C-alpha positions in Angstrom: 0.0 0.0 0.0 1.5 3.4 -0.9 2.4 5.9 1.9 0.3 8.7 0.4 -3.5 8.7 0.7 -3.8 8.4 -3.1 -1.7 8.7 -6.2 -3.6 10.5 -9.0 -1.3 8.8 -11.5 -2.6 5.4 -10.6 -5.5 3.9 -12.6 -8.7 2.8 -11.0 -7.8 -0.8 -11.9 -4.6 -0.5 -9.9 -6.4 1.0 -6.9 -9.1 -1.8 -7.0 -6.5 -4.5 -7.2 -4.7 -3.1 -4.2 -8.0 -2.7 -2.3 -9.0 -6.3 -3.0 -5.6 -7.5 -1.7 -5.9 -5.4 1.5 -5.4 -7.4 4.7 -4.8 -4.4 7.0 -7.6 -5.2 9.5 -6.3 -8.7 9.9 -2.5 -8.4 9.7 -1.8 -4.8 11.0 -5.1 -3.5 12.5 -5.1 0.2 13.5 -7.9 -0.5 15.9 -8.4 -3.7 18.0 -9.5 -6.4 17.8 -7.9 -8.0 14.8 -10.4 -9.2 12.2 -10.8 -12.9 13.1 -11.5 -14.2 9.6 -10.0 -14.0 6.1 -10.8 -10.5 4.7 -12.7 -10.4 1.4 -13.1 -6.8 0.3 -16.2 -6.2 -1.8 -16.6 -3.3 -4.1 -18.2 -2.4 -7.5 -16.8 0.5 -9.4 -16.0 1.8 -12.9 -14.8 5.3 -14.0 -18.0 5.9 -16.1 -20.5 5.4 -13.2 -22.8 8.3 -12.5 -24.5 6.9 -9.5 -22.7 6.0 -6.3 -24.1 3.8 -3.5 -22.2 4.5 -0.3 -23.3 1.6 1.9 -22.2 0.2 5.3 -20.2 -3.1 5.1 -20.8 -6.6 3.7 -22.9 -9.0 5.7 -22.4 -12.8 5.8 -24.1 -13.5 2.5 -22.2 -10.8 0.7 -18.9 -12.1 2.3 -19.7 -15.5 0.9 -20.7 -14.3 -2.6 -18.1 -11.6 -3.0 -20.8 -9.4 -4.7 -22.5 -6.5 -3.0 -26.1 -6.7 -1.8 -26.7 -10.4 -2.6 -29.1 -10.6 0.3 -32.6 -9.5 1.3 -31.3 -6.0 1.9 -30.3 -5.9 -1.8 -33.7 -7.0 -2.9 -35.3 -4.1 -1.0 -32.7 -1.6 -2.2 -33.2 -2.6 -5.8 -36.9 -2.1 -5.3 -36.3 1.3 -3.8 -34.2 2.3 -6.8 -36.4 0.7 -9.4 -33.4 -1.2 -10.9 -33.3 -4.8 -12.0 -30.2 -6.9 -11.2 -28.7 -6.4 -14.6 -28.5 -2.7 -14.3 -27.8 -2.7 -10.6 -24.7 -4.9 -11.1 -23.5 -2.9 -14.1 -20.4 -1.2 -12.7 -20.4 1.2 -15.7 -23.6 2.7 -14.4 -23.6 2.0 -10.6 -20.6 2.2 -8.2 -21.0 0.5 -4.8 -18.4 1.8 -2.4 -19.1 0.8 1.3 -17.6 2.4 4.4 -16.1 -1.0 5.3 -15.2 -3.4 2.4 -15.0 -6.6 4.4 -17.5 -8.3 6.7 -16.7 -7.0 10.1 -18.1 -10.0 12.0 -21.2 -10.6 14.1 -22.0 -8.3 17.1 -23.3 -11.2 19.3 -26.8 -9.7 19.2 -28.0 -11.1 15.9 -26.5 -8.3 13.8 -23.2 -7.2 12.5 -20.4 -5.1 14.0 -19.9 -1.6 12.6 -17.6 -1.1 9.6 -13.9 -1.5 10.4 -12.5 1.9 11.3 -9.4 1.4 9.1 -11.3 1.1 5.8 -12.7 4.5 5.0 -9.6 6.6 5.9 -7.4 4.2 3.9 -9.5 3.7 0.8 -12.4 6.2 0.3 -10.4 9.1 -1.1 -8.3 6.9 -3.4 -11.4 5.2 -4.9 -13.5 8.3 -5.2 -10.6 10.2 -6.9 -11.1 7.8 -9.9 -14.9 8.2 -10.2 -15.1 11.6 -11.9 -18.6 11.2 -13.4 -20.5 10.6 -10.2 -23.5 12.9 -10.0 -25.4 11.5 -7.1 -24.3 9.7 -3.9 -26.8 7.6 -2.0 -25.6 7.5 1.6 -27.1 4.5 3.3 -27.0 4.4 7.1 -25.4 6.6 9.7 -21.7 5.6 9.1 -21.9 6.6 5.4 -23.9 9.7 6.3 -21.3 10.8 8.8 -18.5 10.3 6.3 -20.1 12.0 3.3 -22.1 14.7 5.0 -19.8 15.6 7.9 -21.4 18.2 10.2 -24.6 18.2 8.1 -25.3 14.6 9.3 -27.5 14.7 12.4 -26.7 12.3 15.3 -30.0 10.7 14.7 -30.5 8.8 11.4 -34.1 9.7 11.2 -33.4 13.4 11.5 -30.8 13.2 8.7 -33.0 11.3 6.3 -36.0 13.6 7.2 -33.8 16.6 6.1 -33.2 15.0 2.7 -34.7 17.9 0.7 -32.2 20.5 2.0 -29.3 18.0 1.6 -30.3 17.1 -1.9 -30.9 20.7 -2.9 -27.6 21.9 -1.4 -24.7 23.3 -3.2 -22.5 20.2 -2.8 -21.6 18.3 -6.0 -22.0 15.4 -6.4 -25.5 15.8 -4.9 -26.4 13.5 -1.9 -29.5 11.7 -0.8 -29.5 10.1 2.6 -31.3 6.8 3.0 -32.0 4.3 5.9 -30.4 0.9 5.6 -32.7 -1.4 3.5 -32.4 -4.2 6.1 -35.6 -6.0 7.0 -34.7 -5.1 10.6 -35.9 -1.6 9.6 -39.5 -2.6 8.9 -40.6 -0.8 12.0 -38.8 2.4 10.9 -40.5 2.3 7.6 -43.9 1.9 9.2 -43.2 4.9 11.5 -42.0 7.1 8.7 -44.4 6.7 5.7 -43.1 9.9 4.2 -40.0 8.0 3.1 -41.8 5.9 0.6 -44.4 8.5 -0.3 -42.1 11.5 -0.8 -38.4 10.5 -1.0 -38.6 7.4 -3.1 -40.3 9.0 -6.1 -37.5 11.6 -6.3 -34.9 8.8 -5.8 -36.4 6.7 -8.6 -36.5 9.6 -11.0 -32.8 10.3 -10.4 -31.9 6.7 -10.9 -33.8 6.6 -14.2 -31.8 9.6 -15.3 -28.4 8.4 -14.2 -28.5 4.6 -14.5 -31.8 3.6 -16.2 
């Protein structure tokens, strides 16, 4: 891994090859504990992509498949976007760059641990520097929102997503839309916040048609 955060002279293919070979969290973790299993970084990216999905971290099924969102969360996310699998997995249209590229392990409560803290500072800038055509970033969950929105991200995910109009209409480019995680664990959240499907999803789907349809 190079000493500098990113080398503009490197191609995206080189960066992706280095990322997929990364074993930092297992062999030289900056934050304990050491990743207890073999890392398998998962990412989808091509320089021509105009839509970026900034997600959390792979779960067990994605870790097994090596392909992002090959689980029930992916089914729901594709429904939100109005994309079939062919277009969703077309890297030339859609980049999927999570906050943590490897499955972080179970949390002991039926869920997953947060994304590894080494991942984003090590890789995000290097990858995004090679995605010049991105026009819209979908920030899924509070870790992605904190990274991409900075101080504009509220401490509470609901408050951040509820503020989607001002975030989307802001001056920042690429534009950003905050989303909850599409996990089925969030069924209760969706029932309590019907405005998400009634108001935000139509805007989201119209943007997806424009950028990746």
